[in-house]
C-alpha positions as CSV (number, residue, x, y, z in Angstrom):
1,X,5.9,16.8,-16.2
2,X,3.7,14.4,-18.0
3,X,0.2,13.5,-16.5
4,X,0.0,9.6,-15.8
5,X,-2.3,7.2,-14.4
6,X,-0.8,4.7,-11.8
7,X,-0.4,1.8,-14.3
8,X,1.8,4.2,-16.6
9,X,4.1,5.4,-13.3
10,X,4.8,2.1,-12.0
11,X,5.4,0.8,-15.5
12,X,7.9,4.0,-16.0
13,X,9.4,3.0,-12.4
14,X,10.1,-0.6,-13.6
15,X,11.5,0.1,-17.1
16,X,14.0,2.9,-15.6
17,X,15.2,0.8,-12.7
18,X,15.8,-2.3,-15.0
19,X,17.6,-0.1,-17.8
20,X,19.9,1.0,-14.7
21,X,20.4,-2.2,-12.9
22,X,20.6,-5.7,-15.0
23,X,20.3,-7.4,-12.0
24,X,16.6,-6.7,-11.6
25,X,14.1,-9.2,-13.1
26,X,10.1,-9.0,-13.3
27,X,8.2,-12.3,-13.6
28,X,4.7,-13.4,-12.7
29,X,1.7,-14.8,-14.1
30,X,1.2,-13.2,-17.6
31,X,3.5,-10.5,-17.1
32,X,5.6,-11.1,-20.1
33,X,4.2,-11.1,-23.6
34,X,0.6,-10.1,-22.4
35,X,1.9,-7.3,-19.8
36,X,-0.1,-8.3,-17.0
37,X,-3.7,-8.8,-16.4
38,X,-3.8,-5.0,-16.0
39,X,-1.2,-4.3,-18.5
40,X,1.2,-2.7,-15.9
41,X,4.3,-4.3,-17.5
42,X,2.7,-3.8,-21.1
43,X,5.8,-3.7,-23.7
44,X,8.4,-4.4,-20.9
45,X,9.4,-8.0,-22.3
46,X,9.7,-6.6,-25.8
47,X,12.1,-3.7,-24.7
48,X,14.0,-5.3,-22.1
49,X,14.0,-9.0,-23.0
50,X,11.9,-12.2,-22.2
51,X,14.9,-13.2,-19.9
52,X,14.0,-10.6,-17.8
53,X,10.3,-10.0,-18.0
54,X,8.6,-13.6,-18.2
55,X,5.9,-15.5,-17.4
56,X,5.9,-18.2,-14.6
57,X,3.1,-21.1,-14.0
58,X,0.1,-20.5,-12.0
59,X,1.8,-21.1,-8.7
60,X,2.4,-18.4,-6.2
61,X,4.5,-20.6,-3.8
62,X,6.9,-21.0,-6.9
63,X,6.9,-17.4,-7.8
64,X,8.0,-16.5,-4.1
65,X,10.3,-19.5,-4.1
66,X,12.0,-18.4,-7.2
67,X,12.3,-14.4,-5.7
68,X,13.8,-16.0,-2.6
69,X,16.5,-18.1,-4.8
70,X,17.1,-15.1,-7.2
71,X,17.8,-12.7,-4.6
72,X,20.4,-15.2,-2.7
73,X,22.1,-15.6,-5.9
74,X,22.4,-11.8,-6.4
75,X,19.5,-10.5,-8.4
76,X,16.9,-8.1,-7.3
77,X,13.8,-9.8,-8.2
78,X,10.2,-8.2,-8.4
79,X,7.6,-10.9,-8.9
80,X,4.0,-10.1,-9.3
81,X,1.2,-11.9,-7.6
82,X,-1.9,-10.9,-9.4
83,X,-4.2,-10.5,-6.3
84,X,-3.2,-10.2,-2.9
85,X,-5.4,-12.7,-1.9
86,X,-3.5,-15.6,-3.9
87,X,-0.7,-14.7,-1.7
88,X,-1.9,-17.2,1.1
89,X,-0.7,-20.1,-1.4
90,X,2.7,-18.9,-0.5
91,X,2.4,-17.4,3.0
92,X,5.6,-19.5,4.0
93,X,7.8,-18.0,1.4
94,X,6.6,-14.6,2.3
95,X,6.4,-14.4,6.1
96,X,8.3,-17.8,7.1
97,X,11.1,-17.1,4.8
98,X,11.6,-13.8,3.1
99,X,10.6,-11.6,6.1
100,X,12.8,-13.9,8.5
101,X,16.2,-14.1,6.5
102,X,17.7,-11.0,7.8
103,X,17.2,-12.2,11.2
104,X,18.4,-15.7,10.6
105,X,21.8,-14.1,9.2
106,X,22.2,-12.1,12.1
107,X,21.8,-9.0,10.4
108,X,24.4,-9.8,7.7
109,X,22.3,-10.4,4.5
110,X,18.9,-9.2,3.4
111,X,16.8,-10.4,0.4
112,X,15.9,-7.5,-1.8
113,X,12.6,-9.0,-3.1
114,X,9.8,-6.6,-3.9
115,X,6.7,-8.0,-4.6
116,X,3.8,-6.4,-6.1
117,X,0.4,-7.2,-6.0
118,X,-3.1,-6.0,-6.3
119,X,-6.0,-5.4,-3.4
120,X,-9.0,-3.4,-2.9
121,X,-12.7,-3.1,-3.9
122,X,-15.1,-0.6,-5.8
123,X,-14.4,-2.2,-9.2
124,X,-16.4,-5.5,-9.0
125,X,-13.9,-8.2,-8.8
126,X,-14.7,-12.1,-8.0
127,X,-14.0,-13.3,-4.4
128,X,-10.5,-13.5,-3.3
129,X,-9.7,-11.0,-5.6
130,X,-10.2,-7.7,-3.3
131,X,-9.5,-8.7,0.1
132,X,-7.3,-6.2,2.1
133,X,-4.8,-8.4,4.0
134,X,-2.2,-5.5,4.5
135,X,-2.9,-5.9,8.3
136,X,-2.0,-9.9,8.0
137,X,1.5,-8.9,6.2
138,X,2.1,-6.1,8.6
139,X,2.1,-8.3,11.7
140,X,5.4,-10.2,10.2
141,X,8.7,-8.8,11.4
142,X,10.9,-8.2,8.6
143,X,8.6,-7.2,5.8
144,X,7.7,-3.9,4.8
145,X,4.3,-3.0,3.6
146,X,3.9,0.0,1.4
147,X,0.5,1.3,-0.3
148,X,0.5,4.3,-2.5
149,X,-2.4,6.2,-2.9
150,X,-1.7,7.8,-6.7
151,X,0.6,7.6,-9.2
152,X,3.4,10.3,-8.2
153,X,3.5,8.2,-5.0
154,X,3.6,5.0,-6.9
155,X,6.6,5.8,-9.1
156,X,8.7,6.9,-6.2
157,X,7.7,4.7,-3.5
158,X,8.5,1.5,-5.9
159,X,11.8,3.1,-6.8
160,X,12.7,3.4,-3.3
161,X,11.4,-0.3,-2.7
162,X,13.1,-1.8,-5.2
163,X,16.6,-0.5,-4.0
164,X,15.9,-1.6,-0.3
165,X,17.8,-4.3,0.4
166,X,15.0,-6.2,2.4
167,X,11.8,-7.7,1.2
168,X,8.9,-4.9,0.5
169,X,5.4,-6.2,-0.5
170,X,3.9,-3.3,-2.7
171,X,0.3,-3.5,-2.9
172,X,-1.4,-1.6,-5.6
173,X,-5.2,-0.7,-5.1
174,X,-7.2,-1.8,-8.2
175,X,-9.8,1.2,-8.1
176,X,-6.8,3.7,-8.4
177,X,-5.1,2.0,-11.3
178,X,-6.6,4.4,-13.8
179,X,-9.1,6.3,-11.8
180,X,-6.4,9.1,-10.5
181,X,-4.2,10.8,-12.9
182,X,-1.4,13.3,-11.5
183,X,1.7,15.2,-12.9
184,X,4.7,12.7,-12.6
185,X,8.4,13.4,-13.3
186,X,9.9,11.9,-16.1
187,X,13.0,11.3,-14.3
188,X,13.8,8.8,-11.5
189,X,13.0,10.1,-8.2
190,X,12.7,8.4,-4.6
191,X,10.0,8.6,-1.8
192,X,11.3,7.8,1.7
193,X,10.0,4.4,3.0
194,X,8.5,4.6,6.5
195,X,7.7,7.9,6.1
196,X,4.0,9.4,6.5
197,X,2.8,12.1,3.9
198,X,0.9,15.3,5.6
199,X,-1.2,16.2,2.6
200,X,-2.7,19.1,4.6
201,X,-2.3,20.6,8.0
202,X,-5.1,21.3,10.3
203,X,-5.8,22.2,14.0
204,X,-9.0,20.8,14.8
205,X,-8.7,16.8,14.1
206,X,-6.2,14.4,12.6
207,X,-7.4,12.0,9.9
208,X,-4.9,9.1,9.4
209,X,-5.4,6.8,6.1
210,X,-4.0,5.2,3.3
211,X,-4.7,3.7,-0.3
212,X,-8.1,4.7,-1.9
213,X,-9.5,6.0,1.3
214,X,-7.0,8.8,1.1
215,X,-9.5,10.3,-2.0
216,X,-12.5,9.4,0.3
217,X,-11.0,11.5,3.1
218,X,-10.1,14.0,0.6
219,X,-13.7,14.4,-0.5
220,X,-14.9,14.4,3.4
221,X,-12.3,17.2,4.1
222,X,-13.6,19.5,1.6
223,X,-17.1,19.3,2.9
224,X,-15.9,19.4,6.8
225,X,-13.9,22.5,6.1
226,X,-17.0,24.5,4.7
227,X,-18.5,23.7,8.4
228,X,-15.4,25.2,10.0
229,X,-13.8,22.0,11.1
230,X,-9.7,22.4,10.2
231,X,-8.5,18.6,9.4
232,X,-4.9,17.7,9.2
233,X,-4.9,14.5,6.7
234,X,-2.2,12.2,6.8
235,X,-1.5,9.4,4.1
236,X,0.8,6.4,5.6
237,X,2.3,5.5,2.6
238,X,4.1,2.6,4.3
239,X,1.7,0.7,6.6
240,X,4.5,-1.3,8.1
241,X,6.2,0.2,9.8
242,X,4.2,3.0,10.0
243,X,5.4,6.6,10.9
244,X,4.1,6.7,14.6
245,X,6.1,9.9,15.2
246,X,4.7,12.3,12.6
247,X,1.0,10.9,13.8
248,X,1.9,11.6,17.3
249,X,3.3,14.8,16.6
250,X,-0.2,15.7,14.8
251,X,-2.5,14.1,17.4
252,X,-0.7,16.1,20.1
253,X,-1.4,19.4,18.0
254,X,-5.1,18.6,17.2
255,X,-6.1,16.8,20.4
256,X,-8.4,14.4,18.2
257,X,-7.9,11.5,15.6
258,X,-10.1,9.3,13.3
259,X,-8.4,6.6,11.7
260,X,-9.9,5.3,8.2
261,X,-9.2,2.1,6.6
262,X,-11.0,0.2,3.8
263,X,-10.2,-3.2,5.6
264,X,-12.6,-4.8,8.0
265,X,-12.5,-3.6,11.7
266,X,-10.8,-6.8,12.6
267,X,-8.1,-6.4,9.9
268,X,-6.4,-3.5,8.3
269,X,-4.0,-1.6,10.5
270,X,-6.0,0.6,12.4
271,X,-6.1,-1.4,15.6
272,X,-2.5,-1.1,15.8
273,X,-2.7,2.5,15.1
274,X,-5.2,3.1,17.8
275,X,-3.2,1.0,20.4
276,X,0.2,2.9,19.7
277,X,-1.8,6.5,20.1
278,X,-3.7,5.3,23.2
279,X,-0.3,4.3,24.7
280,X,1.7,7.3,24.0
281,X,-0.8,10.5,23.3
282,X,-3.6,9.4,26.0
283,X,-3.4,12.6,28.1
284,X,-2.9,14.8,24.9
285,X,-6.5,13.4,23.4
286,X,-9.7,15.5,24.2
287,X,-12.0,12.7,22.7
288,X,-11.7,9.1,22.1
289,X,-10.0,7.8,19.1
290,X,-12.4,7.5,16.0
291,X,-12.4,4.5,13.5
292,X,-14.0,4.3,10.0
293,X,-13.7,0.7,8.6
294,X,-15.4,-2.0,6.9
295,X,-18.2,-4.3,8.6
296,X,-16.4,-7.5,10.3
297,X,-17.5,-10.0,7.3
298,X,-16.0,-11.4,4.4
299,X,-15.5,-8.9,1.5
300,X,-18.7,-9.2,-0.3
301,X,-19.4,-10.1,-3.7
302,X,-19.3,-7.3,-6.6
303,X,-23.2,-6.4,-6.2
304,X,-22.9,-5.4,-2.6
305,X,-19.6,-3.4,-2.5
306,X,-21.3,-0.2,-2.6
307,X,-22.8,-0.6,1.0
308,X,-20.0,-2.3,2.6
309,X,-17.2,0.0,1.8
310,X,-16.3,3.0,3.7
311,X,-17.1,6.3,2.0
312,X,-16.8,10.0,2.3
313,X,-20.1,10.3,4.1
314,X,-19.2,7.6,6.7
315,X,-16.0,9.6,7.2
316,X,-17.8,12.9,7.8
317,X,-20.0,11.2,10.0
318,X,-17.2,9.9,12.4
319,X,-15.4,13.3,12.1
320,X,-18.4,15.1,13.5
321,X,-19.2,12.6,16.1
322,X,-15.2,12.8,17.5
323,X,-15.6,16.4,17.2
324,X,-18.7,16.8,19.3
325,X,-17.1,14.8,22.4
């Protein structure tokens, strides 16, 4: 297996799926000749054809509308929205049309659209580029929201998303594009959607997270284990619908849980996770549910990110607090 970053893994997944299925098309702002603003689709237009990997006007509502029409016409589109904050320009197409289509059709017809977009802090982007909006998207029935935490997951989850027959919003954290490298198989493989990944087992406390916070949590776990705290670490992978069965099984084993997200306390999916755990496992808990999240303010300008974003030290502090109850 070759060592790849997330950009390379996603490019490989897209290319391999398009070589297998000529009904898959990729489009968005600058994804063609330029290979995307982050070069994720670099070389694909030349290799697969400008009619299958092509640029669109700067109109997110048009991109999602085109995806819907192509899907209804028998294609399997993979549009790119450069930054998830720009999806607000296409919210009706995404939540009002794509997510509702199977319901409207009485379950007989889905729309196999996988929307790729970026999000997340730590790279100093301008306003509206880093916002964590996964909580908003996850509140719409009919739409899957998938967030890989590394190259290996990115390739397997994206492949599974493209083959899925319902809309998927596939969110790629900007900080993870080139900062994390992993061994990634050259051949095609699938990672099951809607299934969480237990990264490591533990007995004292459960840590549930996703995206870039997986890596901050790993740093925290290393420190906590030296203090004699055994942590079970879970990466959600799919945040809507999330794998509540795996989470509950872990919580019932450890008796304590901390939810970690990069998004503000008001947003993300932490609140929904906490509610589900409280409803289903209240009497299995030995302490109140802990939470690590960003402050309830707008995502700050780049200069202030480092003091706004959750980090390993904050996670460690919350775990110690929950363990002390």
